[in-house]
C-alpha angles and dihedrals in degrees: 000000000000120000130212114273092234090055088053092049096046099043110088092182092076090075095048118104126225087252090059092049093049094045092047092052093046092047092051089051100035091146091061137068120218134204119228090253092052091052091047092050094046095047098035091236128142117252090247094052093045094045092049091047093050090049091055092047091049091050089052090051095243101117137033128219130204108169118290097004136076129197136174114251121236111265089247089059097049114127092017102116 
């Protein structure tokens, strides 16, 4: 469904990537661990999109995974895989 041009111009979230959305949510809740399903539900992403995004973030050393949970790493740990 088309949206109004002004909505497009004013909405900064259109340019954000899934990685940004996931990292923002995990940063805001850095004291919690999330399952894939919880992240998908919260961010309104498909399981495939969310799973692929988490895989990229893990490869970049930004998140940790202990089945079934995901957390954001401390900034001092970033890039340490």
